[in-house]
N, C-alpha and C positions, 0 to 999 in steps of 0.2 A: 478625406476620401470624398470621392465626387461620383454623382450618379446622373445620368443622362440618356438618351436614346443611342447614342455610342456604346455606352456600357449595358443595354438592354435591361435598363430600369435596375441595375444591381449594383450596390457601392464597390468602388473599385479604389486601390491605395494609389495615391500619387507619391510614388517612392522618392521622388525629389525632395519632399518635404520631411522625410523621416530623419530624425536627429537635428532637425532644424527648428528655431525658434519662428514661430509666427505673429506678427504683430496684429494684423486684423484681416478679415476678409469682408470684401464689399463688392458694390456693382450695381447691377439692375437690369432690367429688360432684357437685352441679348448680351450681356457680358457680365463676367465676374472676375474680380480682382483678388489675388493672394499676396499680401504684402509682408515682407521681413524686415525685422530691425535695421538691417543695412541698407534699406532703401530700394532693396530690389523687389521688382514687380512682376508676378506672373499673372498672365490673362488667360482664363478659359473662356473662349467665345465662340458663338455660333456664325458670326460673321467673319469670314476671313480678311477682309479689307481693313480691319481694325487691329489685327492681332500684334501689329509692331508698335502701337502707340505707347505701350508700357515704357519705352526709351525716354519718351517727353517726360513722364511722370516721374521715372527715377531720376532725373536731372534736377528736379526740385529737392530731392533729399527730404529725410526726416518726415516721411509721410505717416499721419496719422488714421486717416481714413480716404476711401474713394467711392463715391456714390454716382450713379447714371440715371439718366430719363432715356427716353427712348433714342434721342439724337445728340444729347450732350451729356458731359461729365464733369462733376465737380470733385476737387482734390483739396484736402484740409491737411496742413501741415502740423507738426507737433507744437509749434509756435503761436498758432491759432490763426494764421493767415489761409485765406480761401481763393482757390484758383478755379478756373473753368475753361473748359474749350469744346470743340464740335460745332453742331449748327446753330446759329443765333436766332432762328425763328422765335417768334413771340417775345425776343429780348431774354431768352432763358438763361444766356450767359450772364447776365447782370453787368456787363461794361457799357450799356447805353446803346441804344440802335439795335439792330437786327444782324449785324456782320456776324459772319463764322470765323473760326479760328482753329488751326491744327495743332498749335502748341497751348500748354496751360499759361492763361495770364490772369494776373493777380485782379481781383474784384475790389477796385480802389474804395469804391463806396464806403463799404465795410471794414477796411484796412486797419480803421483806428480801433476795432473792436476785437477783442480776444474770441474766435469761434471755438464753441465747444463741441457742435454736434451739425450734422447737415443732412438732409432727405431731397431726393428727387421723386418727383410724379412724372408723367408722360411728357410734359412740356413746361413744368414749373418747379420750382426750387424754395426750399426752407433751410434758414439758418438759426442756429441757437447759440447766442452768446454765454459767456461765463456768468452774466450776471441775470441770466434766465429771460433774456428779451428775444422775441422772434422776428426775424425779417422773411419777407417773401418776394418774389419776382418771377416774371415769365408769364405764360398764359393764366387768365383768369376769368375767362367767359363763362365758366360754370360756378363761378365764386371761391374758387380753389385757393385765391390767394388771401382772401380774409381781410384786406385792407380797409376798403370802403365798399358800399353797394355798387357805386358807380365806376369803380376801376375795374376794367375787363383785361388790361394786360399792364405789366411793367418791366422796362428794361433794365431797372435797377433795382436793388435791394430796399424794400420800403418796411418800416417799422410797423406791426400789426398792434395798433394802440388798444385792442380789446384785451390786452394782456397787461394793460399798465397796472401798476401796483401787484401783479400777480407775478410769481416766479415759476416759469415753466423749466422743467427738469428732462425732459425728453420730446423730440419730435418725429412724426412719420409722415410717409405721404403713399395714398393710393395712386392709382392711374390719373384720377381727376379730382381727388379729395385729399384733405390734409387733416392732420391730427396733432394734438398737443396735450401732454398730462403735466399737470401742476404739482408742486411737491407734496402738498397735501393728499395725492393720490387722483383727484379728480381730472375727468378727460373730456376733452373739446374736439369737435370735429365740424368741418366746413367744406363746401364745395358740391360737388355732383351727388344727389342722394337718389336718382331714378329706382336704384336697386336695393335700396334700404342700407346702402354701405356706410352712411353717415350714423346710424343708430337713432335717428329721431322720429322713427315711425315712416308715416306716408310723405314726408316732406322731400320734395325732388330736388330743390335747390336751396342752399343754405350759404349766405353770402359774408357771413361773420361768424366768428367762432361761437359755437354754442354748446353748453356741457349737456354729456349724454346721460340719461337717466337709466339706472340699474332696478331690478327689483328687489335687491337687498344691498345693505351697506357694504360697500367694497372700496378698496383703494388699489388703483391701477399702477402697476410699475413698469409696463411695457405693453408697447402697441406696434401691430404690424398689419399692412394692408396690402391687398392684391387688386385684381383689375376692377373688382366691384364688391369685395367682401372684405372684412377687417376680423382680427383676432386679437384680445387683448389678454394680458397676464396680470394677476391681482398680486399684491404682496404676500399672500396665504399661498400662492402656488396654484390657483385654480384659473381655468381658461372660460372665457366668455367670447361668442362669435355673433357676428349678424351680417346681414347683407345678402348677395347672390349665392344661391346654393344649388345651382343646375348640375352640379358634379360632385355633390356631396363635400365641398371643401370648408363646410361649417363643422362638419363632425358630430352632427346631432343625429345622426341615423336615418336620414331622409334626404330628399333632394328638394325640398321646399324652401324657397328664400324667406327669410323673416326680416322685419324692420325694426326690431329692438332687440337688444342684447340677451342671449341666452345662454345659459351655462352647460358647458360641455363636461360630462362628467364620467360616461362610460367609455371604454374602450371597444376595439373590434371583437373582444372574446366575452364581453360582458361584464367584466370586472370594473371595478372602481378605479378611475384613472389616477396614477401616481401623482405625487407632488411634482408640479413643472416650475422649471427655473428659466427657460427660454422659449421664445415663438418666433416664427417667421412664415411669411406668405411669399408664395409666386402668384402668376396670375389667376391659377384656377387650382390651387393646393395650398397646404397649410403643413407646416412642420413644429414639432416641438421637443424639447429634452427634458427628461425627468430628473430629479435630485439624485437618483441612482446612477445616471448616465445614460438611460436608454434613450433612443431616437424613436419617435412616432412621426407618421405621416398618413394623410388623408386627403381625398380629393381625386382630381385627375392628372395623371401625366406618368413619366417615368420616375417615380417617387419612392425606389427602393426596394419593392417587392416583386421587380421581375416584370418585364412588358410593360405596356401602356394601360395601367390599371386605375379602376375607378374604387375609392374606400369612402365609405359613407360615415365612418367612426375612425378616431385614431386608432392605428395599427402599429404595434412595434416593427421596427425594421430588424429583422432576423438575418437576412441573407447575407452572408461575408461580413457580419459583424465581429465574429469571434468573441474574443474577452474585451473587446474594446469598450471604453467607457467616453463619451461624447460631452463636451463642454460648449460647443458653439455651433450654430449653423447659419446659413445664409442660402437664399434661393432665387434664381432669376428665372425667365421664361423657359428655359432650356436646360438648365442644369442646377443641381443642388451640392453645396459644398458642407460637409460636416467636419469638424474639428476634433480629432481624438487625440488628447494631450498625453505624453508620455506617461504611459501606466505600468508600473511594476507590481505584478501580482502573485508570483510564484518564486519560491525560492527552494533550492535543494542541493544539499541538505540544509536544514534550519538551525543546525548546532555545529558546534567544534570546540576543541580544546584550547586552552589558554594559551598554549604554545604556537597556535596558528596553523598555517599550512593546509586548511580544509579547500579542497577546490569545490567552489561554490558555482553553480548554474542558476541564472535568473531568467525568468520569461516574463515578458510583457508586451506592450504594443507601440508601435513608432519607432521600435529600436533600429539603429544603424550605426555604422561605424564612422567615427570622426577621430581627429587627431587630438582632440582634447577629452575623449572618453575616459573619464575617471569613476572610481567608486569611493565612497566615504562611510568609516564606521563611526557611530558615536554610541557611546556606553559611558554609563556614570557622566563624570565630568569631562571625560577624554575624547578625541577624535583623532582618528587615524585614515589616512588615503592609501589608496593602492591601484595598481594598474589594472586595466581591464581590458578584455577582448571580445570583439564581436564575431559570433559564429554565423555566417550567413546560411549555412546549411539547416541550421535548427532555429535560427532565428531568434538566438538567445546570447546573454553576456556571460562570459565565463572569468572567473578571477579567482586569487587564493586569499583567505584570510590572512591577515598579518599577525605577528607574534603580539600578543596582549602582555606578555611577561613582565615588560617594564613596569607596567601599571598594577601587576597583580597584588604588589604589596598593599595598594590603596583599594584593592576591590574585594567585595564579599561575592564570592563565585557559588552558584551561576549568577550571570547578570544578562540581562537581554541587551542587545545592540541595535540600533537602528542604520539600515543601509541606504545611504542616499546616492544616486547616480546624476553625473551631469554628461551632457554632450558637446556643451560649448564651453565648458569652463567656468561658466558664471551662474546659471539657474541649475539648482539641484532637485531632483524628484526623489520622494522616499519611498522604498519599497512598503507594501502593503503587509507583508510578512517580517517578522523580525527574527534575528539570529541570536541564540543563546550560547554564550560562551561558558563552559564547564570546566570544572578542575581537571586536571591532568592525573589525578591521583585515584580514579575510578578503576579498582581491579577486580577481577574475579576473586572471589573467596574460596568457594567450593563448587564441586561439579556433582550433579546426581543424574544418571550414573557415570562411574568414573570409566566405563568401557560399554562397548555396544558391538553388535554383530556388523559384520561388513554388508549386510543386506539392507541396511538403514531401516527407515521407517519408524523408529524408536524415538522417543522425546528426550530433549535433555533440558535440565534445570540447572541455570547457573546463578549462583548467589552473590550479590554485589550490595554494597551499602551504598543506595540511593538517596538515602535520607536528605541529603543538601538538596537535592534536584526535587524530590516529592515535597519538601517543606516550601520549596519556592513556587513550585508550580502545583496550587492544589484542585484546579479544575481538572477532573478526569480526561475529558476530551483533549483540552489542551496539553495533558500531560503525553497522551498517546501520540499527538503530533509530534513532540518532540523526539519520539522515539520510531518515527515513521521508516527511517532508513536503517533501523538497527540490524545489524549482521552478526552472525557467528562465524569464525573461520578455523578451519582445521588445517593444521601444518604438519608434515612428516617430520619427525624428529631427527635431526642431523646425527648419522651415525658417528661422529666424534662423540656425543653425548651418550650414546648407548654404549661405548666401549669405556666410558668412566667409571671408576669404582667409587668415587665419591663425588658429591654436587660441589662446585667452587664454593669456598667460604662466602666470596661476595655475593653470589647469586642466593646462598641460604638466608643471608640477610634481607634480602629482598623478595623471600619467599611469602607464599600467600600464607593464610591461615592453616593450611594443612601442610604446608612445607613440600609442594610439589612442582614448584616452578623449576625448569631447567634452562630457560631462554632468557636472554638479555633484552632490553628495550631496544637496542639498534637491530637485534636480529629478527625479532617479528614485525618491525615497521619497515623492514628492508622491501622494497616495490618488487624486486627480483624473485622474491618467493612466490611458489605456486600453491597458493591458498586454495583449499577447497571451502568455499563459502556457501552458507543458506542464510535466507530470510528468517528473522526471529522476531517474537513479541515480547512486550513489555507487560507482564500480568501479576498483579499482587506483589509489586516490588522486586519481581525475580525475571531473568530473562529466559523464554522459552522458545524452543526450536526443535525441529525435526533434524535428526542426526542424519546425514547425507550417505550415499553410498558411495565408497573411493571406487573410482573407475579402475584404476592399477594401482597394485599394493605390493610391495617387496614382502612376501610371507616370512621373511628373516629380519623384518624391522616394521613391526605394526604398532610401534610407539608414535603417537601423535601429542601436539599440543593443541589447546584450545583458547582461543581468546575472543573478544567481542570488540566491535567497532559501533559505538551509538550513532554516529554519523554516516555509516556504511563505508567508510574509507580509512579512519585511524584506529588501529587497534590500540588496546590499553597499554601493551608492551611487556605485561608480565602474565603471561599464560600459565595454563595449568596442564598437568600431564592427562593424556587420555590414550586408551588403548583400543584398537579394534582387533576384534577377534573372529574367527571362522573355524568353528570346531564342527568335527565329525564323529559320530558316536560309532565305535567299533562292536563293543560288546557291554553287556551288563552280567556281573556273575556274583552272586546265583540269581537264579529268577524266581525261587521259591523258598519258602521257610515255614517253619511251624508257627501256629497263630500264638502261642503262648511265650514265644521266647522272640527276643530281637535276632536279626539277620544282618550279618555285616557284609556289605555289597562292595563291589568295586566296578567303576566306570572306567573305561578306556578307550582311546581314541586319537584325533589328529587335532593339533591347534589348541591343546588345553594350557592352562597358565593358572598360577594361583592368584584368583581374584578376592578381595577382601568380602565381596557381596555374594559368594555363591552359596546357593542352598538348594535344597532338592524339595519340591513341593509334591505331597502324595494326595491324590484326590480319590475318594470313595464315596459311595451312595449318602454319605453322612458328612460331605464336606471336605475341606482342605486343611491340611497340616503341613508346616514346614518344619525339615530337619536339617541340620548342621551339616556341612560337607567339608571333610577335610582333604588336604593337598599331599599327595605323596611324591616328594621331589625325585626320588630315585627312579620311579617308575613313571613319573609323570602321568599320574591317573587320580582319579577323585575316589574316596572312600566314605561311606557312611553307615548309619544301621537304620534299617527298616524296624521300627518298633513293634511290639507285640499289639495283635489285633485291638484288645481291650484300650489300648491308649489312642488308638484313632478313632474309635466309634463312641467312647465314653460311656457314661451311664445310659444317654439316650437310645443307644443301639446294642446294649447288652443282651436284650431279650431276643434280638434276631441275628445273634452273631454268626449262626450257622449258614444263613442267607447271605451274609456279609462274604464269607468265605467263598462262597461260588463266584463272585465277581472278581476278576483281577484288579489289583490296583494300577491306577494310572500314574506314572512317574514324570515329572518334568524337572529338568535341570536350568538353573539361571545361573549366570554370573553377574547380573546386574540388578537383579530383583524386578526387572522389567521385561525382559526377553526370554522367552522359554523354549528349550528344546525337548522334545518328547523323547523318552527312554523307552526300551522294551518294557512290556507290562509284567509286575511282580505278583505271583499268586501265594495266599496261603494255604498250605497243605498239610494237613495232620495226617500222615500215614500211620498205617499200622502192620506190624509184622507178625503175620499169622502162623506161618510153618514153614519147614526147611526140608528140602528133598534133594536126592542125588540126581544129577542129569545123567539120561542115558543116552549114550552115543554109538552110533552104528559102528562097530569095530572094523567093518570091511572098506570104510572109507580110508581115503589116504590122509595123511597128516594135515597137508593143505586144506583138503575139503572139510577134515573136521573142523580145523580153526575158522574157516568160512561160515560155516555152519554155526559154530559157537558165538560169533561176533554178528550173525544175523538176526533181525527182529523176527519174531514169530506172532502168526496170528491167534487170536483166541479162539479155542475150539470150543464148539458147545457139546456138551456131556449131559446124557441122562444122568439123574441123581443116583442111580444104583452104580452105574459104571464109575461116577467121580466117587463114590465111597469106596468102592473095591479098588481103585487107584491109588487114592490116599493111604488105604491100609497097606497095600504093598510097597509103598514109598516109605511110610513110617517103620516097617519091618527091616528095610534096607538101611534106615539110619541108624539102627541098633549096631551095626557095626561101624567100628572107627573109621573116621576119615583121616588120610595121610595127604600132605601135600601135593597138591596137584589135583585133588579131585575136585570136580565140577559140580557146583551147588546151585540149586534154585531156590530163591527167597520169595515165598509167596507171601504177598502184601496186598494193603487194601490202601486206593487213594495214589497209586504210582502215576508219574508223569516222566516223560522224557526229559533229562537234563544232562549235562556234561559234567556235574559235581558228583554223581552217584557214588557213593562210599559205604562200604561195608567194614565194620571193626570186628576183628576177632580177639576177644578179651580172655588172657590167661593170667589169673591172679591181678597183679599191678600191671601188666603190659597189655596194652591196646594196638594191635596192629591194622591200619587203614589198608584197604584194597579196594581198588576201583572196580565198582559193578558196571555189569552190561545190561542195558534196558532192553528185555525181551519183549514184554507187552505189558499192558496196564495192569497185569495182575502179579507179574512175577520178574525179579532180576537175577542175573546170572553173576557167579561170582566163582573164583578158584582159590581153594583153600592155599594160604601162605605157609612158610615155614616157620613154625613156632617153638622150634629147639629139639634137640635130639631126646624124645620122650618115648620111652619103652612100654608105658604101660596106659592103657586106654585113660584119658584125662578129660574132664569136662572144660569146653571152652564156650563162652558165651558169645552170640552174634546179635548185633544190632545195625540198623540201616539208617542213612542221611541221604536226603536228594540235594544238600548244599554243603556237604562236608563240614558242616557246623553244629547242627542240632540233630541229634539222633533218637530213634524210636525209644519210647519208654519201654516197650517190650524189648527182652533180651531172650533169645531162645538157645538153648543149649545143644550142643554136638559132642560126640566122643572124638577125641583127637589122639592120632600116634604118629610118633615121629618117622622120617623116611626110612629109617633101618630097623624099625620094631618088626617084630612077627604079627602078622595080620591075624585078626580073631576070624573063626569059622562062622559062618553066617548060620544063625538059628533057623531050624526047620519049623514051619507051620503045623501045628498038630490037626 
């Protein structure tokens, strides 16, 4: 990634290098070079006239590094030979004299040395041999050559004898200054020091290498210098800086130049600076890279923070960095290049079965398509390669896990696999996430519930024996990450299964613990199936999900199978039966009953079926009680018993049982013990039968009018007490006359409510004839005397009443009865 005025101070990707290996980044002043192992050189330059010079460099082959002065360039190949080209002013090319050359020429004076490292100032150069010797040439007016006090220029490399018996490990150049670091971490500087860039205090010129003193005992590992400042890196990852600071390039929080090294320890946010592994300088800015791969910059210029900024402390470069991690940086006067190695930081899914076939997506930085793109799985002592594709739209790699079955006998599952990626077929980078290979015999054992409403929103719990995984992954957070892609799928059961009277023998053998599987492995893993899927969580060793709502469902085929996929793709292949239901309540009969007796009720409606978890929940002011529900296969209805009131309230509510009877019971039906459907309320009603009278019908009415009047409800009339007594006396007198079949009676009662199950019994000996009663109002029921036999003498018949056709009043009131053909009695006259 590079940053310059052209990118408006924001890092931009140089797409050409994605997927390629970079040998080194070099240059200086007006040029930046990026070299590949093949010898290909890319130039990023502010000077259009030199953009073609890389052709001459490429001809040398096997380039190790390229370094530039203001008008000259040094090229070091991997064999240790040093070449130079450009302007020969001050003898900076090292060929003797001041002649210029447009093509790289071998510096013969040191051709017998194996050169390890090179550095360039504005018009001088340094070369470091494999034995730690330092050679210098070019301009030395400011003492930057360090050869002797009297030498102000040299057209050929000269040995710096100040380092005799010392082993130098690295060298660097400022614009007119030089630096060298000894193996033991001591650092030396020489040359121009007018701005404090040498670190020797107020010394303006130093013509011989001189050790820099620090305020604490440090070992320097790396040094970089700008126009008039320097930044040094210690072996412990600390930064020291000194020199000119007019643009904040020292990173010490101000713009005051300093003459001796000062520790840089605070970033722009006021935080302690991270451990640093790399530093570099341009003319008026500085850069570093932390051990975490973060890039910092400070000073003046287009340094990664947008526009032409000035930062007085190290500031992390955030713009356009995404998830990149940086390992190298190089800067010249106009541009900065950051190297972000291939980083693979995300994997989805992160697990798959030992049978393979998991489609994996990998996200990282610097990804690109190459014809040598491959992935490699490393697990236990095995290794397998797989083909890989680059998806340019998502900037990700996609591939399938291979089958690990051949090695399964030698594996203890689950096992973690490391995934390596190569783009050149030679260098591999390992993904930061591992891939877990799990056994393919993890199956659902039971469901709770086994059915649910089509309206969804209910939680489903799937029991699976995950002990092998939980024993392997003991960290709770790590365990949750393995189940990040966990899904549960619902698949409509094929009609062919619905029509089978028996489960195939083969599938029974492969059945779950509750023997409810009906689908083979190949069936549910077929990608052509239209699964209804929902995200799930792994909680306390079980799979938990919210049951989805089927958008379209055949009401004649509500059977489904349920399976899970740990990695969000591959189901276990041995699902369990599940059923969606959509019930509608039509009627509850009866809706009332005596408080001291159980009442059998029947629930009718649509969509009913026999669920093993069906229950009726009864709610009163004293809590909730569940009662069993029975399935009537013939009528496709549910039946249960509303228990006596004392069973509901217990001893706690026995004293207030009268108050409890006043409040209707709330009834809720469930088929899975989770979702409940509210039913009509049920009332305890202890009615009393008070008296019986004959109904008076206007004989002038037509038969139809009489019938309509009889079936019609009546309003309760308010009576004076004397009028009521008189009426009742007259009615009692009329009742002394025997009743024949067809006579209409009123049963005066206490506590009546309107129901469709009002029943009146006429009891004669061992015979009880039930008759449907008609609700007239809250005080009386109408009933017609039925045919009880050919009785010629007035005979006593007992009458009782029920509002639910089950429990009858304790009171049984008598009437006189005569058969239809018997001679009627004459009514007695009142004296």
